[in-house]
C-alpha positions as CSV (number, residue, x, y, z in Angstrom):
1,X,34.2,12.0,-9.2
2,X,33.0,13.3,-12.4
3,X,29.7,11.9,-14.3
4,X,32.3,10.6,-17.0
5,X,33.9,8.4,-14.8
6,X,30.8,7.1,-12.9
7,X,29.3,6.6,-16.3
8,X,32.4,4.4,-16.7
9,X,31.9,2.6,-14.0
10,X,28.2,1.9,-14.9
11,X,29.3,0.7,-18.1
12,X,31.3,-2.1,-16.6
13,X,29.0,-3.1,-14.5
14,X,30.1,-2.1,-10.9
15,X,28.0,-0.9,-8.1
16,X,27.4,2.7,-8.0
17,X,27.0,4.4,-4.5
18,X,25.1,7.0,-3.6
19,X,27.2,10.4,-4.1
20,X,27.6,8.6,-7.4
21,X,23.9,8.0,-9.1
22,X,23.6,11.5,-7.6
23,X,26.1,12.6,-10.0
24,X,24.9,11.3,-12.9
25,X,22.2,14.1,-12.9
26,X,24.4,16.4,-14.0
27,X,25.8,13.7,-17.0
28,X,24.2,15.1,-20.5
29,X,21.0,12.7,-21.6
30,X,22.6,10.9,-24.5
31,X,25.4,9.6,-22.5
32,X,23.3,8.7,-19.7
33,X,21.2,6.8,-22.0
34,X,23.8,5.2,-23.4
35,X,25.2,3.8,-20.4
36,X,21.8,2.9,-19.1
37,X,21.1,0.8,-22.4
38,X,24.5,-0.9,-22.4
39,X,23.2,-1.8,-18.5
40,X,20.3,-3.2,-19.8
41,X,21.5,-5.4,-22.6
42,X,23.9,-6.7,-19.8
43,X,20.8,-7.9,-17.3
44,X,17.9,-8.5,-19.6
45,X,17.3,-10.3,-22.9
46,X,19.1,-8.1,-25.6
47,X,16.6,-8.6,-28.4
48,X,13.4,-9.2,-26.0
49,X,11.0,-6.2,-25.0
50,X,8.3,-8.0,-22.8
51,X,4.2,-6.8,-22.8
52,X,1.8,-7.2,-20.9
53,X,-2.4,-7.7,-21.8
54,X,-4.4,-7.0,-18.7
55,X,-6.7,-4.6,-17.3
56,X,-7.0,-2.8,-13.8
57,X,-10.1,-2.6,-11.7
58,X,-10.5,-0.2,-8.7
59,X,-12.3,-1.6,-6.5
60,X,-13.2,1.5,-4.3
61,X,-12.3,5.0,-4.7
62,X,-13.4,5.5,-0.8
63,X,-10.2,6.6,1.2
64,X,-9.2,8.4,4.8
65,X,-5.4,8.8,3.6
66,X,-6.7,11.6,1.4
67,X,-3.6,12.4,-0.4
68,X,-3.6,16.3,-1.5
69,X,-2.2,14.7,-4.8
70,X,-5.0,12.3,-5.4
71,X,-7.4,12.8,-8.6
72,X,-9.0,9.6,-7.3
73,X,-10.3,9.5,-4.1
74,X,-13.5,10.4,-2.1
75,X,-14.3,10.6,1.8
76,X,-17.0,8.2,2.5
77,X,-19.9,10.4,2.2
78,X,-19.1,11.9,-0.7
79,X,-21.9,11.5,-3.6
80,X,-19.5,10.3,-6.0
81,X,-17.9,7.7,-3.3
82,X,-17.9,4.1,-4.8
83,X,-17.5,0.7,-4.1
84,X,-18.2,-2.0,-6.7
85,X,-20.0,-5.2,-6.2
86,X,-18.9,-8.2,-6.6
87,X,-21.0,-8.9,-10.0
88,X,-19.6,-5.8,-10.6
89,X,-16.1,-6.8,-10.4
90,X,-16.8,-10.1,-12.4
91,X,-18.1,-8.2,-15.2
92,X,-14.7,-6.3,-15.4
93,X,-13.0,-9.6,-15.3
94,X,-14.7,-11.2,-18.0
95,X,-14.3,-8.1,-20.2
96,X,-10.7,-8.5,-19.5
97,X,-11.1,-12.2,-20.6
98,X,-12.6,-11.1,-23.8
99,X,-9.3,-9.3,-24.9
100,X,-7.0,-12.4,-23.9
101,X,-6.1,-10.4,-20.7
102,X,-3.7,-12.6,-18.2
103,X,-3.4,-10.1,-15.2
104,X,-5.3,-7.9,-13.4
105,X,-4.6,-5.1,-10.9
106,X,-6.8,-4.5,-8.3
107,X,-6.5,-1.3,-6.4
108,X,-8.4,1.3,-4.6
109,X,-8.1,3.1,-1.3
110,X,-8.0,2.6,2.1
111,X,-12.2,2.1,2.8
112,X,-12.4,1.3,6.6
113,X,-16.0,-0.2,5.4
114,X,-14.7,-3.1,4.6
115,X,-14.1,-5.6,6.4
116,X,-11.1,-8.1,5.8
117,X,-12.9,-11.1,5.0
118,X,-14.3,-8.9,2.4
119,X,-11.2,-9.3,0.3
120,X,-10.2,-12.7,0.9
121,X,-13.5,-13.4,-0.3
122,X,-13.3,-12.0,-3.6
123,X,-9.7,-13.1,-3.8
124,X,-11.5,-16.7,-3.6
125,X,-14.1,-16.0,-6.1
126,X,-11.3,-14.9,-8.8
127,X,-9.3,-17.5,-8.4
128,X,-12.2,-20.2,-8.5
129,X,-13.7,-18.1,-11.6
130,X,-10.6,-16.7,-13.7
131,X,-7.6,-19.1,-12.9
132,X,-5.8,-18.2,-15.5
133,X,-5.8,-14.4,-14.7
134,X,-3.0,-13.4,-12.2
135,X,-4.1,-11.2,-9.2
136,X,-2.0,-8.2,-8.3
137,X,-4.2,-6.7,-5.5
138,X,-3.6,-4.4,-3.0
139,X,-0.6,-2.0,-1.7
140,X,1.5,-1.7,1.4
141,X,-0.4,1.3,2.1
142,X,-4.2,-0.5,2.1
143,X,-2.0,-3.2,4.3
144,X,-1.4,-1.0,6.3
145,X,-5.1,0.5,6.7
146,X,-6.1,-3.2,7.4
147,X,-3.3,-3.5,10.0
148,X,-5.8,-0.5,11.5
149,X,-8.4,-2.1,10.9
150,X,-8.1,-5.5,12.2
151,X,-5.2,-5.1,15.1
152,X,-4.1,-7.9,13.1
153,X,-0.2,-8.1,11.9
154,X,0.8,-7.6,8.2
155,X,2.4,-11.4,8.4
156,X,-1.2,-12.6,9.1
157,X,-3.0,-10.3,6.6
158,X,-0.6,-11.1,3.6
159,X,-0.3,-15.1,4.4
160,X,-4.3,-15.4,4.4
161,X,-4.5,-13.5,1.4
162,X,-1.8,-15.2,-0.2
163,X,-4.1,-18.5,0.9
164,X,-7.4,-17.0,-0.7
165,X,-5.6,-16.3,-4.0
166,X,-3.3,-13.1,-3.9
167,X,-0.7,-13.5,-6.7
168,X,1.2,-10.7,-6.4
169,X,1.6,-7.3,-4.5
170,X,1.9,-4.2,-6.0
171,X,4.6,-1.6,-4.7
172,X,1.9,1.4,-5.1
173,X,2.3,4.1,-2.8
174,X,6.1,4.6,-1.9
175,X,5.8,7.7,-4.5
176,X,9.0,9.0,-2.9
177,X,10.3,6.9,-0.3
178,X,11.6,10.4,2.0
179,X,9.8,11.2,5.1
180,X,10.3,14.8,4.4
181,X,8.3,14.9,1.1
182,X,5.6,12.4,2.8
183,X,4.8,14.9,5.4
184,X,5.0,17.5,2.7
185,X,2.5,16.3,-0.1
186,X,0.7,13.8,1.9
187,X,1.0,13.9,6.3
188,X,-1.2,10.3,6.4
189,X,0.6,8.3,4.3
190,X,2.0,5.0,5.1
191,X,5.3,5.8,6.6
192,X,8.7,4.8,4.7
193,X,8.9,2.2,7.4
194,X,5.8,0.5,7.1
195,X,5.9,0.4,3.4
196,X,9.6,-1.4,3.6
197,X,8.1,-3.8,6.4
198,X,5.1,-4.7,4.7
199,X,7.1,-5.4,1.1
200,X,9.9,-7.4,2.7
201,X,7.2,-9.2,4.9
202,X,5.4,-9.8,1.5
203,X,8.7,-11.2,-0.6
204,X,9.3,-13.5,2.7
205,X,5.8,-14.8,2.6
206,X,6.4,-16.1,-0.7
207,X,4.3,-13.1,-2.4
208,X,6.5,-11.0,-5.2
209,X,6.2,-7.7,-5.7
210,X,4.9,-7.5,-9.4
211,X,6.6,-4.1,-9.9
212,X,7.7,-1.4,-7.8
213,X,8.2,2.6,-8.6
214,X,8.8,6.0,-8.0
215,X,7.0,9.0,-8.8
216,X,8.8,12.1,-9.1
217,X,7.7,15.8,-8.9
218,X,6.7,16.0,-5.4
219,X,9.2,18.5,-4.6
220,X,11.8,16.0,-4.0
221,X,15.8,16.5,-4.1
222,X,18.0,14.7,-6.0
223,X,19.7,13.0,-3.2
224,X,15.8,12.1,-1.8
225,X,15.8,10.5,-5.2
226,X,18.5,8.3,-4.9
227,X,17.6,7.4,-1.7
228,X,14.2,6.0,-2.9
229,X,16.3,4.2,-4.9
230,X,18.9,2.7,-3.1
231,X,16.2,1.3,-0.2
232,X,14.4,-0.2,-3.3
233,X,18.1,-1.8,-4.2
234,X,18.3,-3.2,-0.3
235,X,15.3,-4.5,-0.3
236,X,16.0,-7.0,-3.5
237,X,19.5,-7.9,-1.8
238,X,18.2,-9.0,1.3
239,X,15.7,-10.9,-0.6
240,X,18.5,-12.4,-2.4
241,X,20.9,-12.5,0.5
242,X,18.2,-14.3,2.8
243,X,16.8,-16.5,0.0
244,X,13.2,-14.6,0.2
245,X,11.4,-17.3,-1.7
246,X,9.6,-14.1,-3.8
247,X,11.6,-11.1,-5.5
248,X,10.8,-7.6,-6.6
249,X,10.0,-8.1,-10.1
250,X,10.5,-5.2,-12.0
251,X,10.5,-1.1,-11.2
252,X,8.8,1.8,-13.3
253,X,8.9,5.6,-13.0
254,X,7.0,8.8,-13.7
255,X,6.1,12.3,-13.0
256,X,3.4,12.9,-11.0
257,X,0.5,15.6,-12.2
258,X,0.0,17.9,-9.9
259,X,-0.7,21.4,-11.5
260,X,-4.4,21.3,-10.3
261,X,-4.2,19.6,-7.2
262,X,-4.3,20.9,-3.5
263,X,-0.4,19.6,-3.5
264,X,0.9,22.0,-6.4
265,X,1.0,25.2,-4.0
266,X,3.3,23.4,-1.5
267,X,5.2,21.8,-4.1
268,X,5.8,25.0,-5.8
269,X,6.5,26.9,-2.6
270,X,9.8,24.3,-1.4
271,X,10.9,24.9,-5.1
272,X,9.7,22.2,-6.8
273,X,8.9,21.8,-10.6
274,X,5.0,21.0,-11.0
275,X,4.0,18.8,-13.7
276,X,1.0,19.5,-16.0
277,X,-1.7,16.9,-17.6
278,X,-1.9,18.8,-20.9
279,X,-0.8,22.6,-22.0
280,X,-5.1,23.9,-21.3
281,X,-4.7,22.8,-17.7
282,X,-0.8,24.7,-17.7
283,X,-2.4,28.2,-18.6
284,X,-4.6,27.8,-15.8
285,X,-3.0,27.3,-13.2
286,X,-2.5,30.3,-10.1
287,X,0.2,31.4,-8.9
288,X,2.7,30.1,-7.3
289,X,2.2,27.5,-9.2
290,X,2.4,29.1,-12.7
291,X,5.7,30.1,-12.3
292,X,7.3,26.6,-11.2
293,X,5.6,24.8,-14.2
294,X,7.5,22.2,-16.3
295,X,6.3,22.3,-19.8
296,X,5.3,19.1,-21.5
297,X,8.5,18.6,-23.5
298,X,10.5,19.2,-19.9
299,X,8.7,16.4,-18.6
300,X,9.3,14.0,-21.0
301,X,13.3,14.9,-21.0
302,X,13.0,14.7,-17.4
303,X,11.3,10.9,-17.5
304,X,13.7,9.7,-19.8
305,X,16.1,11.1,-17.1
306,X,14.9,9.3,-14.1
307,X,14.7,5.7,-16.4
308,X,18.1,5.6,-17.6
309,X,19.3,6.6,-14.0
310,X,17.5,4.0,-12.2
311,X,18.3,1.3,-14.6
312,X,22.1,2.1,-13.5
313,X,21.0,2.5,-10.0
314,X,19.0,-0.5,-9.4
315,X,21.1,-3.3,-10.8
316,X,19.4,-5.9,-8.6
317,X,16.0,-5.7,-10.6
318,X,16.1,-6.8,-13.8
319,X,12.9,-5.7,-15.6
320,X,12.0,-1.6,-16.0
321,X,9.2,-0.3,-17.8
322,X,8.6,2.0,-20.0
323,X,5.4,4.1,-19.8
324,X,3.4,4.9,-23.1
325,X,-0.1,5.5,-21.6
326,X,1.0,8.8,-20.2
327,X,4.0,9.8,-22.0
328,X,3.6,8.8,-25.3
329,X,4.9,6.2,-28.0
330,X,7.3,8.2,-29.4
331,X,8.7,8.6,-25.6
332,X,8.2,5.3,-24.4
333,X,10.5,4.3,-27.5
334,X,13.3,6.5,-26.3
335,X,12.8,5.0,-22.8
336,X,13.5,1.7,-24.7
337,X,16.7,2.9,-25.6
338,X,17.8,4.0,-22.7
339,X,17.3,2.0,-20.0
340,X,13.9,0.3,-20.1
341,X,13.0,-3.2,-21.2
342,X,9.3,-3.6,-20.9
343,X,6.6,-1.8,-22.1
344,X,4.3,-1.9,-18.7
345,X,0.5,-3.3,-19.0
346,X,-2.3,-2.4,-20.9
347,X,-3.8,-1.6,-17.7
348,X,-3.0,1.2,-15.3
349,X,-2.8,2.4,-11.6
350,X,-6.2,4.6,-10.8
351,X,-4.4,7.2,-9.9
352,X,-3.1,7.2,-13.8
353,X,-6.5,6.8,-14.9
354,X,-7.9,9.4,-13.2
355,X,-5.5,12.2,-14.2
356,X,-5.7,11.2,-17.9
357,X,-9.9,11.9,-17.1
358,X,-9.2,15.0,-15.6
359,X,-7.9,16.6,-18.5
360,X,-10.3,15.1,-20.6
361,X,-8.5,12.0,-22.0
362,X,-10.2,8.7,-22.9
363,X,-8.4,6.0,-21.4
364,X,-7.5,3.8,-24.5
365,X,-9.5,0.4,-25.5
366,X,-7.5,-3.1,-25.3
367,X,-8.2,-4.2,-28.7
368,X,-6.2,-5.3,-31.7
369,X,-5.5,-2.1,-32.8
370,X,-4.0,-1.0,-29.5
371,X,-1.5,-3.9,-29.4
372,X,-0.3,-3.5,-33.1
373,X,0.1,-0.2,-31.6
374,X,2.3,-1.5,-28.9
375,X,4.5,-3.8,-31.1
376,X,5.2,-1.5,-33.2
377,X,6.4,0.8,-31.0
378,X,8.4,-2.2,-29.5
379,X,10.0,-2.8,-33.2
380,X,10.7,0.7,-33.6
381,X,12.9,1.2,-30.7
382,X,14.6,-2.1,-32.2
383,X,13.4,-5.1,-30.5
384,X,11.6,-7.9,-30.6
385,X,8.5,-8.2,-28.7
386,X,7.3,-11.1,-26.2
387,X,4.6,-11.3,-24.8
388,X,4.6,-12.0,-21.0
389,X,2.3,-12.5,-17.6
390,X,2.3,-10.9,-14.5
391,X,5.5,-12.7,-14.0
392,X,8.0,-12.2,-16.6
393,X,7.3,-15.9,-18.0
394,X,6.9,-15.8,-22.0
395,X,3.1,-16.7,-23.2
396,X,1.9,-17.6,-27.1
397,X,1.1,-14.2,-28.9
């Protein structure tokens, strides 16, 4: 079937098959974004674009998974290894409260030195002292690590975390849900089967996924990206069909910035594109990465294509994010006209923060000026800004 026929089907709201979604990669970007925008208008509030005021706390950078693409982790005996104390976490929570944040993302590494009680004690402290702040904490990778550490099931662990105050489980650690890709870039990563199992267990227990994601640029094929999207669609299908008390709330996609990581040569060797953090780093990388390097404008175009395809493929996930922190406000505005309906949270995941800092960039300070920029970006795209909480309930500005 031609991409034009697939776009026609998508514009009428029909569900696309795996082969049809793959065909969308051949469509001109403007036509693809137009179809995605029509789908977004049907499946989300046609006038509103959401934004969230929140923060991120990286509680530890100690990790045994040792992903080759990660700027963030440190082995436990590394001089830069750290784990925050509860007082340090409390201080960061006070800062989030001070600028009006209502959401916090708390993630780190798989740290074998932390007992499970550390997490439940922290959650009880947070809900006692910061009851107005939605706590999205851990990831399927970290839950899997806790299974190995404690010998307990994800169901038992998640139930206790829920009872201690966990509001949602971020769907991080997915990257590309392909066994081949995971073995290529991070052999110790949680398996596709276990990732799906843990996310579904969370939904069955009434713990929403505040977001799920896809990270491209890891040497994956078009077919593997589509496989990833269909795995997410099937999780949501089962949650809806079986009446699980929680659902997947949102989806977001971004490019993995690999240029100076250990993973870059492996990805380049299999013919994958390697994305730089900035042009200075692009000039410094060695062979074979240099020949595979995708320059920033191409990165932005790839990103916008993935946003649009995800909107057309994931017909049962209502909210799709536009990223401004690493993609810029101009690109984020284009994403809002090409499938997205949400400016993602003012906090970012640790891998993004670490990549920004590695590029000698500065993390934005959450203040009135930044919120004004976010609101202006939304208006520039032709929508009305709507402030939300961690689960897409409207809040007063």
